[in-house]
N, C-alpha and C positions, 0 to 999 in steps of 0.2 A: 803539346802535352795537356791532357785534361786536368781540370782543377779537382782537388779533393773536396767532397761534400763537407759542409760545415757541421761540426758536432753540435747536438742540441745544447741549449743553455742549461746550466745546472740550477736546480731549485731545491726545495725542501718538501719532501713527501710527508704527509700527516696521517697517522694511523688511528690515534685515539687520544682522549684526554683522561687523566687519572689524578688521584691524590698524590701529592709530592712525597709525603713522609715515607711511604714504603720503599721509595727509590733512593733514600738518603744513603743507605749502606748497601745498595744494590750492586751485585758483582758484575752486572752487564748482561745485555741480551745475547742469547745464543742464536736467535732466529736470523736468517739471512735477509738483508734489506731488499726491498722490491726494486727491480730494474737494474741492479748492479750487485756485484759481490765485493765491491771495494769498501764503501763506507759502512760503518757499523750503525745499528739502530741505537738511538740515543734519546735523551729528553731535553726539552726546553722548559725552564721553570719560571713561573711567575707566582709569587707568594706561596700559597699552599697547593697550587695546581701544577701539573706538568702536561705538556704535549709530547707524545711519543712520536718521534720523527726519524727520518734518515735523509742523507743527501741523495738526490735523484736527478736523472735527466728531466728537464722541464718539458715533458711531453704529455700527450693525451693517452692515458692507459686504456687499452682495449680489454674486453672481458675474456682475456686468455686465462686458461686454467692456472698456469704458473704464476701469473700476477695475482689472481684472486687468492690462491693458496698462500702466497708470500704475505699478502695483506692480512689474511686471517690468522696465520701463524703468529705474527707479531702481536695482534690484538689479544689472541688467546694467551700468549706468554705474559703480556702485561696484566691480564685479568687474574693471573695466579697470585699477584701481589696486591692488587687494589681493585676496587670497583672501577669500571672503565666506561667511557662514553665513546662508542665507535664513531669514527668520522667517515663520511661517505667514501667509498672506494674511488681511487683516482684523484684525490685532492692533493694538488701540488702548489705550494706557495713559491714566490720568487726567491725568498730567503728566510732565514730564521727570524729576522726582525719583523717580517710580515706576520709570521705565526704568532709571535709575541704580542704585537700591537693589535692585530685585527681579530685574533681568536681569543687568546688568553686574557688580555686586558680588556678589550672592548666588550666581551661576552662573559666576563667573570661571574657576575651575579647569576646569569642564566645557567652557566655551567654548574655552579654550586647547587642551584635549585634542582637541576636535572640529576646530578649525582645523588642527591638525597632520595630520589625516587627509585634508584637501583641499588643503593648500598644495602648490604645484608640480604640481598635477593639474587636469585639465579634465573636464567631463562632455561626452560625445558621445552623441547619441541617434539610434537607427536604427529605422525602421519598414519592414517588408518586406510587400509586397502581391502576391498572385498576380494575374496577368491572367486574368480569369474564363474566357474561352474555352479558354485553354491549360490551366488547372487541371482543368476538366471533361474535356477531351480526354485528359489524362494518366490521370485516374481510370478512364475508360472503357477505355483501352488496358491498364491494369494489372490490371483486375478482370474475369474472364470472366463472373461471375454478373451483374454490372452490364451488360455488353454484351448478354447474353442477354435480360435484362429490358427493356433499351432497345429491342431489336428486337421483342419481343413487344408492348410498349406501342405502338410505332409502327404496328403492323398491327391495332390494336383501336380500336373506338369509345371515346369518353371514358367512356361508361357501362359498357361491357363491361370496360374496362381499369382500373376504379377502384382495386381492391385491388392490382393489379400496379403502378400508379403510386405508391401509397403505399409499397409495398415498395422500389420503385426510389429514391424520395426518401430513405427511411431508410438504405438501403445506401450511397447516394451521400454522404449526410451523414457516416456513419461512416467512409467511405473518406477523405473530406476531412479529418476530425479526425485520423486516423492520419497522413495525409500532412503535415498542419500540424506535428505533433510531429517527424516526420523532418526536414522542411525547416528548422524552427527550430533543431533540435539541430545540423544541419550548419552553419548560420551561426554559432551560438555556439561550436562546436568551433574555428572559425577565429579568432574575435575575442576570446573570453574569455582566452586565454593572453597577450594584449597589454594586458589591463586589470587593475587592482588590485581592482576590485569591479564587479559587474554586478547590475542590477536588471531583472527581466523583469516587465513590466506586462501588464494584461489587453488582449487584442485588442479593437479598436474596431469592426471590421466583419467580415462573414463571409469576406471575401477577405484579411484581414490574417493574415500568417503569424507575425510577431514584432513586438513593441513593447518595445524594450529600451533601457536607458540604461547607459553604460559610464563608469566613472571611470578615467581614463588619465593616466599620467605625461606631462608635457608633452614630454619628450624622445622619447616613443614615439608621439606624435600623428601624425607623418608616416607611420610604419609602419602605424598603424591606418587612416589614410586610404587608403593603398595597398591594404590588404586589402579594404576596403569597395569600392574601384574594381574589384578583381579579382572580387569576388562579384557586383557589378553586371554586369560583362561576361559572367560565366559564366551568369547568370540571364536574359540578354537574351532577350526574346520570351516569357518565362513569368513573370517576377517583376520588380516595380518596387521600388526602394529609395529611401526618403526619409531623408536623412542630414543632421543638424543639429548644429552645434557649432563651436567650443566655447561652452557656456552655463554659467551658474552651477549649482552642484551641487544643483538642486532635488530630484532623485530620491534623493540620498544624505543630505541634511541638511534638516530642516524644524523649526526651533526653535519650540516652542509654549510660551506663557507663560500661567499662570493668575494674574492679578493679585489681590493681597489688598488690601482697603480699608485 
């Protein structure tokens, strides 16, 4: 008879750190804990801070959609009650005592200082994408050499125009790269003055112009929204904006913990 595989050890999964006071009369989390549907999401308190946690298998969490969504739902629910410091996805301690001692107690001053940088502020995320046909039409209109090469290639066979096609592709790629820089800077020139911090992330597609996150004071959120609307109106027909927020400050805080046995 084959032996049953051993169940993974049980640990404590950490989602974020927050102020304790808003959770004193908290009715309890409704979000499902990561990795299990048994244990509820709860808090571990030290002085005026809490770590938002749940009991979890002590495993290495892969970047599966269901795990990422479970993690984010808990952080977002906590952020409705307090400013939060997101903890890196997949952080599992051996037990509650390790979270208390090695995170809340040991890093108490650092956590307080970091909380002060995000309190009263929200993260707003913006992705700007060119509409493909419009972007290429602009490149052709703006660059005489590209126009000439396009016309040459159009009147040649695929074999005869091989090297001209390569040159056309390279010149177009260079022109798009320069255009991306100009268009991204134009957006940032409008929005950065309304933010206390900005993070520009890597573009995810060849038509993405800008992938940025902005940390904005809550009292300026409406002004920021209006500027994004104006940018969207101005870019209609050539650029699409994906605007998300407010969200927890994932781009500005990512607490990492190296547990000691």
